C-alpha positions in Angstrom: 29.3 -67.6 -71.4 32.7 -66.4 -70.3 34.2 -69.1 -72.5 32.5 -67.6 -75.5 29.0 -69.0 -76.2 27.5 -68.9 -79.6 23.9 -68.1 -80.3 23.1 -71.7 -80.5 24.6 -72.4 -77.1 22.4 -69.6 -75.6 19.3 -71.1 -77.2 20.0 -74.5 -75.8 20.6 -73.0 -72.4 17.3 -71.1 -72.4 15.3 -74.1 -73.7 16.7 -76.4 -71.0 16.2 -73.8 -68.3 12.6 -73.3 -69.3 12.0 -77.0 -69.5 13.5 -77.6 -66.1 11.1 -75.2 -64.4 8.1 -76.2 -66.5 6.4 -78.3 -63.8 7.5 -76.3 -60.8 6.4 -73.1 -59.1 9.2 -71.2 -60.7 9.2 -69.4 -64.1 12.4 -68.0 -65.7 12.7 -65.5 -68.5 15.5 -63.8 -70.4 15.2 -60.4 -72.2 17.8 -58.9 -74.4 18.9 -55.3 -74.4 18.6 -53.0 -77.3 22.2 -53.4 -78.5 22.1 -57.2 -78.3 18.8 -57.4 -80.2 20.3 -55.4 -83.1 23.1 -58.1 -83.3 21.3 -61.3 -82.5 17.6 -60.6 -82.6 15.1 -60.8 -79.8 14.1 -63.8 -77.8 10.5 -64.8 -77.9 9.6 -64.0 -74.3 6.7 -61.8 -74.8 6.4 -58.0 -74.7 8.7 -56.2 -72.3 6.5 -54.8 -69.5 7.0 -51.6 -67.5 8.8 -53.4 -64.7 11.4 -54.9 -67.0 11.8 -51.6 -68.9 12.5 -49.9 -65.5 15.3 -52.4 -64.8 16.8 -51.6 -68.2 16.6 -47.9 -67.5 17.9 -47.8 -63.9 20.2 -50.8 -63.9 18.6 -51.7 -60.6 17.4 -55.0 -59.4 13.6 -55.0 -58.9 11.5 -57.3 -56.5 7.8 -57.2 -55.9 5.1 -59.5 -54.4 1.4 -59.6 -55.3 -1.3 -62.3 -55.7 0.8 -64.9 -53.8 3.6 -64.5 -56.3 7.1 -63.0 -56.0 8.9 -61.6 -59.1 12.6 -60.7 -59.2 14.2 -58.9 -62.2 18.0 -58.8 -62.3 19.9 -56.7 -64.9 22.8 -58.2 -66.8 25.4 -55.4 -66.9 28.3 -55.5 -69.3 31.8 -56.0 -67.9 35.2 -55.9 -69.5 35.2 -59.6 -70.1 31.9 -59.3 -72.1 33.6 -57.1 -74.7 35.1 -60.0 -76.7 31.6 -61.1 -77.9 29.7 -57.8 -77.5 32.0 -55.7 -79.5 29.4 -52.9 -80.0 28.7 -52.6 -76.2 30.4 -50.6 -73.5 31.2 -51.4 -69.9 28.1 -50.7 -67.8 25.5 -51.3 -70.5 22.5 -53.4 -69.6 22.8 -56.3 -72.0 19.6 -58.0 -70.8 17.3 -58.8 -67.9 16.8 -62.2 -66.2 13.3 -62.6 -64.5 12.5 -65.2 -61.9 8.9 -65.7 -60.8 7.8 -67.9 -57.8 4.2 -68.8 -57.0 3.8 -69.8 -53.3 0.0 -70.3 -53.3 0.4 -74.0 -52.8 2.6 -73.5 -49.7 0.0 -71.2 -48.2 -2.8 -73.7 -48.7 -0.7 -76.5 -47.3 0.2 -74.3 -44.2 -3.4 -73.6 -43.5 -4.3 -77.2 -43.3 -1.3 -78.1 -41.2 -1.8 -75.3 -38.5 -5.6 -75.3 -38.4 -5.5 -77.9 -35.7 -3.1 -75.8 -33.6 -5.3 -72.7 -33.8 -8.5 -74.6 -33.0 -7.4 -76.7 -30.0 -3.9 -75.8 -28.6 -4.1 -71.9 -28.6 -7.2 -71.6 -26.4 -5.6 -73.9 -23.9 -2.6 -71.5 -23.8 -4.9 -68.5 -23.2 -6.7 -70.2 -20.3 -3.4 -71.1 -18.7 -2.1 -67.5 -19.0 -5.3 -66.1 -17.6 -5.2 -68.4 -14.5 -1.6 -67.4 -13.9 -2.4 -63.7 -14.2 -5.3 -64.0 -11.8 -3.1 -65.6 -9.2 -0.4 -63.0 -9.7 -2.8 -60.0 -9.5 -4.5 -61.4 -6.4 -1.2 -61.4 -4.6 -0.6 -57.8 -5.7 -4.1 -56.7 -4.6 -3.7 -58.1 -1.1 -1.8 -54.9 0.0 -3.3 -52.5 -2.6 -6.9 -53.2 -1.4 -5.9 -52.7 2.2 -4.1 -49.4 1.3 -7.1 -48.2 -0.8 -9.5 -48.8 2.1 -7.3 -46.8 4.4 -7.1 -43.9 1.8 -10.9 -44.0 1.4 -11.3 -43.6 5.1 -9.3 -40.4 5.2 -11.8 -37.5 5.2 -9.9 -35.0 7.4 -6.5 -34.0 8.5 -7.0 -35.9 11.7 -7.9 -39.1 9.7 -4.8 -38.6 7.6 -2.6 -38.3 10.7 -3.9 -41.7 12.0 -3.1 -43.3 8.6 -0.7 -46.3 8.8 0.5 -48.4 5.9 0.8 -52.2 6.7 2.6 -54.5 4.3 1.2 -58.0 3.5 3.6 -60.8 4.2 2.7 -62.5 0.9 3.4 -59.5 -1.3 6.3 -59.1 -3.6 9.5 -57.5 -2.4 9.3 -54.8 -5.1 5.9 -53.7 -3.8 7.2 -53.8 -0.2 9.7 -51.1 -1.3 6.9 -49.0 -2.8 4.8 -49.2 0.4 7.9 -48.3 2.5 8.3 -45.2 0.3 4.6 -44.3 0.6 4.8 -44.7 4.4 7.7 -42.3 4.5 5.9 -39.8 2.3 2.7 -40.0 4.5 4.8 -39.3 7.6 6.3 -36.2 6.0 2.9 -35.0 4.8 1.5 -35.4 8.3 3.9 -32.8 9.6 2.7 -30.2 7.0 -0.9 -31.1 6.6 -3.4 -28.2 7.3 -7.1 -28.7 7.8 -9.5 -26.9 5.4 -11.1 -25.1 8.4 -7.7 -23.8 9.5 -6.9 -22.6 6.1 -10.2 -20.7 5.8 -9.6 -19.2 9.2 -6.1 -18.1 8.2 -7.6 -16.3 5.2 -10.2 -14.6 7.5 -7.4 -13.4 9.8 -5.7 -11.7 6.8 -9.1 -10.0 6.0 -9.2 -8.8 9.6 -6.0 -6.7 9.0 -8.1 -4.2 7.1 -8.5 -1.4 9.7 -11.5 0.9 9.1 -12.7 3.9 11.1 -15.5 1.7 12.5 -12.9 -0.8 13.7 -11.0 2.0 15.4 -14.1 3.3 17.0 -15.6 0.0 18.2 -12.5 -2.2 18.5 -13.7 -4.0 21.6 -16.8 -5.2 19.8 -14.6 -6.2 16.9 -12.4 -8.4 19.2 -15.5 -10.0 20.7 -16.7 -11.0 17.2 -13.2 -12.3 16.4 -13.1 -14.4 19.5 -16.2 -16.3 18.2 -14.5 -17.0 14.9 -11.3 -18.2 16.7 -13.3 -20.5 18.9 -14.9 -22.1 15.9 -11.4 -23.4 14.9 -9.7 -23.8 18.3 -11.1 -24.1 21.8 -10.1 -20.6 22.9 -11.9 -19.2 26.0 -10.3 -15.8 26.4 -8.2 -13.1 24.7 -5.9 -10.7 26.7 -4.7 -7.4 25.3 -2.3 -5.3 27.3 -1.0 -2.0 25.9 0.9 0.9 27.4 1.6 4.3 25.7 4.4 6.5 26.9 4.0 7.1 30.7 0.4 6.0 31.0 -0.9 3.0 33.0 -1.1 -0.4 31.4 -4.6 -0.9 29.8 -5.6 -4.5 30.3 -8.6 -5.9 28.5 -9.7 -9.5 29.0 -12.3 -10.8 26.5 -14.2 -13.9 27.5 -16.0 -16.3 25.1 -18.7 -16.7 27.7 -19.3 -15.8 31.4 -16.6 -17.4 33.6 -16.5 -17.7 37.4 -14.9 -15.2 39.7 -11.9 -17.4 40.5 -11.0 -17.8 36.8 -11.2 -14.0 36.3 -9.0 -13.4 39.3 -6.5 -16.0 38.0 -6.2 -14.2 34.7 -5.7 -10.9 36.4 -2.6 -12.5 37.8 -1.7 -13.9 34.4 -1.9 -10.4 32.8 0.3 -9.0 35.5 2.8 -11.8 35.0 2.8 -11.1 31.3 3.8 -7.5 31.9 6.6 -8.6 34.2 7.8 -11.4 31.8 7.7 -9.5 28.5 8.5 -5.9 29.6 10.6 -6.8 32.7 8.6 -4.4 34.9 7.5 -4.9 38.5 4.0 -3.4 38.5 0.9 -3.9 40.5 -0.7 -0.8 39.1 -2.8 -2.2 36.4 -6.4 -1.4 35.5 -7.9 -4.7 34.3 -11.3 -4.7 32.5 -13.2 -7.9 31.7 -15.4 -8.1 28.6 -17.9 -10.9 27.9 -18.6 -11.8 24.3 -21.7 -13.8 25.0 -23.0 -13.9 28.6 -25.4 -16.7 27.7 -22.5 -19.1 27.2 -21.7 -20.5 30.6 -18.0 -21.0 31.5 -18.5 -21.3 35.3 -17.7 -25.0 35.2 -14.2 -24.3 33.9 -11.4 -24.7 36.4 -8.1 -22.9 36.5 -6.3 -26.0 35.3 -8.6 -26.3 32.3 -7.1 -23.3 30.6 -3.5 -22.6 29.5 -2.3 -19.4 28.0 0.0 -18.4 25.2 1.3 -14.8 24.7 3.3 -12.6 22.4 4.8 -9.1 22.8 5.3 -6.1 20.7 7.2 -2.8 21.2 6.9 0.2 18.9 9.3 3.1 19.1 7.2 5.5 16.9 4.8 6.2 18.5 6.1 4.6 21.7 3.7 1.8 22.3 4.3 -1.5 24.2 1.8 -4.3 23.7 1.2 -7.9 24.8 -1.5 -10.2 23.5 -2.4 -13.6 25.1 -4.7 -16.5 24.3 -6.4 -18.7 26.9 -6.7 -22.1 25.2 -8.1 -25.5 26.4 -5.5 -27.2 28.5 -6.3 -30.6 26.9 -5.7 -29.3 23.4 -3.2 -31.5 21.6 -0.7 -28.8 20.5 1.0 -30.3 17.5 3.0 -28.1 15.0 -0.2 -27.0 13.1 -2.0 -25.8 16.2 1.1 -24.0 17.4 1.3 -22.2 14.0 -2.4 -21.3 14.2 -2.0 -20.0 17.7 1.0 -18.0 16.8 -0.7 -16.5 13.7 -3.7 -15.5 15.9 -1.4 -13.8 18.3 0.5 -12.0 15.5 -2.7 -10.8 13.9 -4.1 -9.5 17.2 -0.8 -7.7 18.0 -0.7 -6.1 14.6 -4.5 -5.3 14.7 -4.7 -3.9 18.2 -1.2 -2.3 18.0 -2.2 -0.5 14.8 -5.4 0.7 16.5 -3.5 2.0 19.5 -0.9 3.7 17.3 -3.6 5.4 15.2 -5.3 6.5 18.4 -2.0 7.9 19.6 -1.5 9.8 16.3 -5.0 11.2 16.4 -4.6 12.3 20.0 -1.5 14.3 19.0 -3.4 15.7 15.9 -6.5 16.6 17.8 -4.6 18.3 20.6 -2.3 20.3 18.5 -5.1 21.1 16.0 -6.5 23.4 18.7 -3.5 24.2 20.8 -0.2 26.0 20.4 2.5 23.3 20.6 4.9 25.5 22.7 2.6 27.0 25.4 -0.4 24.6 25.3 -2.7 27.6 24.9 -5.4 27.8 22.2 -4.0 28.5 18.7 -4.7 31.5 16.4 -7.2 29.6 14.3 -9.0 28.5 17.5 -9.1 32.1 18.7 -10.8 33.2 15.5 -13.4 30.6 15.8 -14.0 31.2 19.5 -14.2 34.9 18.9 -16.8 34.4 16.2 -18.8 32.1 18.5 -18.6 34.6 21.4 -19.9 37.4 19.2 -22.9 35.3 18.2 -23.6 34.2 21.8 -23.2 37.7 23.2 -25.6 39.1 20.6 -28.2 36.3 21.3 -28.0 36.8 25.1 -27.4 40.5 25.0 -24.3 40.9 27.1 -21.0 42.6 26.5 -17.5 41.1 26.5 -13.9 42.3 26.0 -11.0 41.4 23.8 -7.3 41.9 24.7 -4.3 41.8 22.4 -1.1 41.5 24.4 2.3 41.8 22.8 5.7 41.4 24.5 7.9 44.5 24.3 11.5 43.9 23.2 11.3 40.1 23.2 13.6 39.8 20.1 16.7 41.0 22.0 16.0 38.3 24.6 15.8 35.7 21.9 18.9 37.0 20.2 21.0 37.3 23.4 20.1 34.0 25.1 19.0 31.8 22.2 15.7 30.3 21.1 15.7 27.6 23.8 15.7 30.2 26.5 13.3 32.3 24.4 10.9 29.4 24.3 11.2 28.9 28.1 10.5 32.6 28.6 7.4 32.5 26.5 6.1 29.4 28.3 6.7 31.1 31.7 5.0 34.2 30.4 2.0 32.1 29.2 1.7 30.7 32.7 1.7 34.2 34.1 -1.2 35.2 31.8 -3.0 32.0 32.8 -2.7 33.0 36.4 -3.7 36.6 35.8 -7.0 35.9 33.9 -10.4 34.8 35.2 -11.2 31.1 35.0 -13.8 31.7 32.3 -11.5 33.8 30.1 -10.1 32.3 26.9 -6.4 32.8 26.4 -4.7 32.1 23.1 -1.2 32.5 21.6 -1.9 34.4 18.4 1.7 34.0 17.1 5.3 34.7 18.1 5.2 36.8 21.2 1.6 38.0 20.7 -1.3 36.7 22.8 -5.0 37.3 22.9 -7.6 37.1 25.6 -11.4 36.9 25.3 -13.3 37.9 28.4 -16.9 36.6 28.2 -19.7 38.6 30.0 -17.3 41.4 30.8 -17.9 45.1 30.9 -15.4 47.7 29.6 -14.4 48.4 33.2 -13.9 44.7 34.0 -11.9 44.2 30.8 -9.6 47.1 31.7 -9.2 45.7 35.3 -8.0 42.3 34.0 -5.6 44.2 31.6 -4.2 46.2 34.5 -3.7 43.1 36.6 -1.7 41.5 33.7 0.4 44.7 33.4 1.1 44.7 37.1 2.0 41.0 37.2 4.4 41.4 34.3 6.2 44.2 36.2 7.2 41.6 38.8 7.9 38.8 36.3 11.5 37.8 35.6 13.3 34.6 34.6 16.9 33.4 35.3 18.9 33.3 32.1 21.7 30.7 31.3 24.3 33.3 32.4 22.7 33.7 35.8 21.1 37.2 35.1 17.4 37.8 35.8 15.6 38.7 32.6 12.3 40.7 32.6 10.2 42.6 30.1 7.1 44.8 29.6 4.0 44.4 27.5 1.7 46.5 25.4 -2.0 45.8 25.6 -4.9 46.9 23.3 -8.6 46.6 24.2 -11.8 46.3 22.3 -15.4 45.8 23.7 -18.5 44.2 22.2 -20.9 45.7 21.2 -19.5 49.2 22.0 -16.7 49.2 19.5 -18.0 46.7 16.9 -20.3 43.7 16.4 -18.0 42.0 13.9 -15.3 39.5 15.0 -12.7 40.8 12.6 -13.3 44.4 13.5 -13.1 43.7 17.2 -9.7 42.1 16.7 -8.5 44.8 14.4 -9.4 47.5 16.9 -7.7 45.7 19.8 -4.7 45.0 17.6 -4.5 48.6 16.5 -4.7 49.8 20.1 -1.8 47.4 21.0 0.4 49.0 18.2 -0.7 52.5 19.4 0.5 51.6 23.0 3.9 50.5 21.5 4.1 53.7 19.5 3.4 55.8 22.6 6.2 54.3 24.6 5.3 50.6 25.4 4.3 49.2 28.8 0.9 50.7 28.3 -2.8 49.8 28.0 -4.8 51.6 25.3 -8.5 51.7 25.2 -10.0 53.0 21.9 -11.6 56.4 21.5 -14.1 57.4 18.9 -11.2 58.8 16.8 -9.3 55.5 17.1 -12.4 53.6 15.9 -12.8 55.9 13.0 -9.1 55.4 12.0 -9.5 51.6 12.1 -12.6 51.9 9.9 -10.8 54.3 7.5 -7.9 51.9 7.3 -10.2 49.1 6.4 -11.9 51.3 3.8 -8.6 52.3 2.3 -7.6 48.7 2.0 -10.8 47.8 0.3 -10.3 50.6 -2.2 -6.7 49.3 -2.8 -7.9 45.8 -3.4 -10.6 46.8 -5.9 -8.2 49.2 -7.7 -5.6 46.4 -7.9 -8.2 44.2 -9.6 -9.2 46.9 -12.0 -5.7 47.9 -12.9 -4.6 44.2 -13.1 -1.9 44.7 -10.5 -2.3 41.2 -9.1 1.1 39.6 -9.6 2.4 36.0 -9.0 5.3 35.2 -6.8 6.9 31.8 -6.4 8.5 30.1 -3.4 10.7 27.1 -4.1 10.1 23.7 -2.4 13.1 21.3 -2.3 13.2 17.5 -2.4 15.1 16.7 0.8 16.7 13.6 -0.7 17.9 15.1 -4.0 18.4 18.7 -2.8 16.7 19.8 -6.0 13.8 22.3 -6.3 11.0 20.2 -7.8 8.0 22.3 -6.6 7.1 26.0 -6.6 4.3 27.5 -4.5 2.2 30.2 -6.2 1.7 33.2 -3.9 -0.5 36.2 -4.6 0.8 39.7 -4.3 -0.6 43.3 -5.0 1.7 45.9 -6.5 0.9 49.4 -5.2 3.2 52.3 -6.2 6.0 49.8 -6.8 5.5 48.3 -3.4 4.7 44.6 -3.1 2.0 43.8 -0.6 1.7 40.3 0.8 -1.6 38.4 0.6 -1.7 38.3 4.4 -2.4 42.0 4.5 -5.3 42.0 2.1 -6.8 38.5 1.8 -9.4 38.9 4.5 -10.5 42.2 2.9 -10.8 40.6 -0.5 -12.8 37.7 1.0 -15.1 40.2 2.8 -15.6 42.1 -0.5 -16.3 38.8 -2.3 -13.7 39.4 -5.0 -11.1 36.8 -3.9 -12.0 34.4 -6.7 -11.4 37.1 -9.3 -7.9 37.6 -7.9 -7.3 33.9 -7.9 -8.1 33.6 -11.6 -5.9 36.5 -12.4 -2.8 35.2 -10.5 -3.3 31.6 -11.8 -3.5 32.8 -15.4 -0.4 34.9 -15.0 1.4 31.9 -13.5 0.3 29.6 -16.3 1.5 32.2 -18.8 5.0 32.2 -17.2 5.0 28.3 -17.1 4.4 28.2 -20.8 6.9 30.9 -21.6 9.8 29.2 -19.8 8.8 25.6 -20.4 8.5 24.8 -16.6 7.9 21.0 -16.1 7.9 20.9 -12.3 5.0 20.9 -9.9 3.1 24.1 -9.0 1.2 24.4 -5.7 -1.7 26.9 -5.8 -2.9 28.3 -2.5 -6.5 29.2 -2.8 -9.0 30.9 -0.5 -11.7 28.4 0.7 -14.4 30.8 -0.4 -13.1 30.7 -3.9 -13.4 26.9 -4.0 -17.1 27.2 -3.4 -17.6 28.9 -6.7 -19.3 26.3 -9.0 -17.5 27.4 -12.1 -14.0 27.4 -10.6 -12.9 24.0 -11.8 -14.2 24.6 -15.4 -12.2 27.9 -15.5 -9.0 26.3 -14.3 -9.4 23.4 -16.8 -9.9 26.0 -19.6 -6.8 27.9 -18.5 -4.6 24.8 -18.3 -5.7 23.9 -21.8 -5.1 27.4 -23.1 -1.6 27.5 -21.8 -0.7 23.8 -22.3 -0.2 23.2 -18.6 -0.4 19.5 -17.6 -3.0 19.0 -14.9 -0.7 16.5 -13.2 1.6 19.5 -12.5 -1.0 21.3 -10.5 -1.6 20.8 -6.7 -4.3 22.8 -5.0 -3.5 23.8 -1.4 -6.5 24.0 0.9 -6.1 25.6 4.4 -8.3 24.5 7.2 -9.5 28.1 7.9 -13.2 28.6 7.4 -13.8 25.3 5.6 -15.2 23.2 8.5 -18.7 24.7 8.0 -18.7 23.5 4.4 -17.3 20.0 4.6 -19.8 18.4 2.3 -19.4 21.1 -0.3 -15.6 21.0 0.0 -15.6 17.2 -0.2 -17.5 17.3 -3.5 -15.2 20.0 -4.9 -12.1 17.9 -4.0 -13.6 14.8 -5.6 -14.3 16.7 -8.8 -10.9 18.2 -8.8 -9.3 14.8 -8.5 -11.4 13.5 -11.4 -10.1 16.2 -13.6 -6.5 15.1 -12.9 -5.4 17.7 -10.4 -3.8 16.9 -7.0 -4.7 18.0 -3.5 -2.7 19.3 -0.5 -3.6 20.4 3.0 -1.7 23.6 4.0 -0.8 24.4 7.7 -1.6 20.9 8.7 -2.2 20.6 12.4 -3.2 24.2 12.9 -7.0 23.6 12.8 -9.3 21.4 14.8 -10.5 19.5 11.8 -7.2 18.0 10.9 -8.1 14.3 11.3 -11.3 14.8 9.3 -9.3 16.0 6.3 -7.2 12.9 6.3 -10.2 10.7 6.7 -12.5 12.3 4.1 -10.3 13.7 1.4 -7.9 12.0 -1.1 -4.9 13.9 0.1 -1.6 13.8 -1.9 0.5 16.2 0.1 0.5 17.4 3.7 2.2 20.7 4.5 3.1 20.7 8.2 2.4 24.0 10.0 5.6 25.9 10.4 4.9 26.5 14.1 5.8 22.8 14.7 9.0 23.0 12.5 10.7 26.2 13.6 11.7 24.7 17.0 11.6 21.0 16.2 15.3 20.5 16.9 14.8 21.9 20.4 11.2 21.0 21.4 10.3 17.3 22.1 6.6 18.0 21.8 7.1 19.5 18.3 9.2 16.5 17.3 6.7 14.0 18.6 3.9 15.7 16.7 5.8 15.9 13.4 7.0 12.3 13.7 3.3 11.3 14.2 2.3 13.1 11.1 5.2 11.6 9.0 4.4 8.1 10.2 0.7 8.5 9.5 1.4 10.0 6.1 3.6 7.2 5.1 1.0 4.6 6.1 -1.4 6.5 3.8 1.1 7.1 1.0 1.0 10.9 1.4 4.0 13.1 0.8 5.0 15.5 3.5 6.3 19.1 3.2 7.9 21.0 6.2 7.3 24.8 6.3 9.4 27.4 8.0 12.8 25.8 7.3 14.8 28.9 8.3 18.3 27.5 8.8 20.7 24.6 8.1 20.3 23.2 11.6 16.5 22.6 11.1 17.2 21.2 7.6 19.7 18.7 8.9 17.3 17.6 11.6 14.4 17.2 9.2 16.6 14.9 6.9 17.0 12.5 9.9 13.2 12.1 10.4 12.4 11.2 6.8 10.4 14.2 5.7 9.9 14.4 1.9 10.1 18.1 1.0 11.1 21.3 2.7 10.2 25.0 2.3 11.3 28.2 4.0 13.6 31.2 3.7 16.6 28.9 4.0 15.5 27.1 0.9 14.4 30.3 -1.0 12.4 33.4 -0.5 9.3 34.2 -2.7 10.2 36.0 -5.9 8.8 36.7 -9.3 10.9 34.0 -10.9 10.1 30.3 -11.1 12.9 28.2 -9.6 13.8 25.2 -11.8 16.0 22.2 -11.4 
């Protein structure tokens, strides 16, 4: 065609091509394009189908297979050399399509016949051969796997696992030998860390045992006996030893036995306990009180010999409170002590140390609390709160048994100059020596208290007026000969003023008895000091008139709405910022501000204290809203006011009215007069908390119900009584008490506030013992203004 075919040449070519493929599986066809047909006409090849048309349109070769036939359509694309004949065409035009069709049905039929014999006979033989080879191969692999699986199936406990060994078969493959080597290495590592299920469950129970409740503290020995049974279930433990020493007391040694041992074994462990003290605390001591406890006397341990039991021990030393403790375990000597058993023994010892140590620490805290709740921390005498309760009790007892008794109020004359001249340390020593003198001057049955500062009180049960006066005279005479050597070597002395009141002659009411004796003491001072004053009828009338006048003043203040709020700042000791203000009640009379201490008992006796509380709280809320105060407000309420059923509803209404957030309000409850109403007070506090308010105990440590408050009420703040703060930097007992409160409060997530912070020295000291807040004249005096950050 490149040489220039004519139309006749093309026809000859097509005819010969068609004839050459006529008796073969091939069929060839030629189709002219549109431009060629216009010049030379179409070739009789039948109608152009969609596939051929697609090749014309896309200039792309097309191939497809169906019905055992393959069809190939190839486009004839015009090139430059075609232009000499196809003068009307352009380069790239499709001039025609050549189709080639091949039918391979005959080949398929022929192949089926040829290979049928192979598929019927030879292929099954091959499958059989492969199967036999695979069986032999797998059997060789399974020689070691089956043995390994059997050993795994036999592992039902940690002990079985630790006895597991992996043995390789000599006929196994090298590749599998490597796998078994690695498995053996892994099993050896797992053996070192494997823990039995029973041990894990016991560890969990040990954690549960760390929850210390009041019942555990009360019956801790029974608790340890029960724990010993649980330990014995996991490990063969025959006895527990607990040794604890607090401050300068003897060592308390308790040995708890799983059953009943023989005498020799008990004596042996007496020596073991003594050796523990020497080993862990490096003390030579034979002064130990050893007590043996038997968990179950029906379990016989008499056959056990000394060599049958070994002991393990652990020691603990706490600085605050100062407690030394040792705990030991008597375990079976034949016990195989691998790493797991040693871990379990150590965890048991640690748990027991923490458990018993915590119980001992809490007992130590409560001993401090219970002692100082009724006693004055400086002199060891009864406190003011205790005096009030004892006086009330004595009035009731005397009225019931119809006898008289006396009350003395004793005040030191000119004690302040002694304090100012020689310092507070000597002043404290002087007061302690004076307290000893009073103790020696009274009768054994008389009740001596430190009322506050340099003022003391004495209750004389079953004492006539003459006997009461006789004791007062003896005190006055003894004070005349009393003197104490000061730091400069001088001998310091003083005098006292004493007031007397007698039951039932002067009054049958506790408060009036004290007021009369107190008034007589001040009259003795007024008349020249160093005197004893016994009340006359005129004196009694003056006391009653003063009480009457005070009642009138209180009622008039309510009527005239002269109840005014004052605020005392409380500082965060860490940030040195005032974050809290305490609300205090004052009465304004003729431009004079009267403190609540001067009228609160009168108001309570009149039954109007709750009205005064509402008035002062509303005035405080009004000021909070006016200045936008966002800090915390402590509200100190009379216990009697808290017993009013509508109290909380009124406070909620006031907080809503003045947009005061309840989270800002903390109610302070003093211990005075609330012991008799514990159930009612507990219900009140729970309702208060449910409303979103917080709760604080004021003058903590001054009452004898201190520990009950911590136990029963959801306390948020503890305000430590200022009597323990004012000399904390000089008095070790005060320091020990305050540290105990702080430690206990932090354990219970309670914030602490120190009262009576009167100087920088006390403030600096408090910062070192981790108190949270401080309050006192050094921080700020009460005023009409709210202190803000």
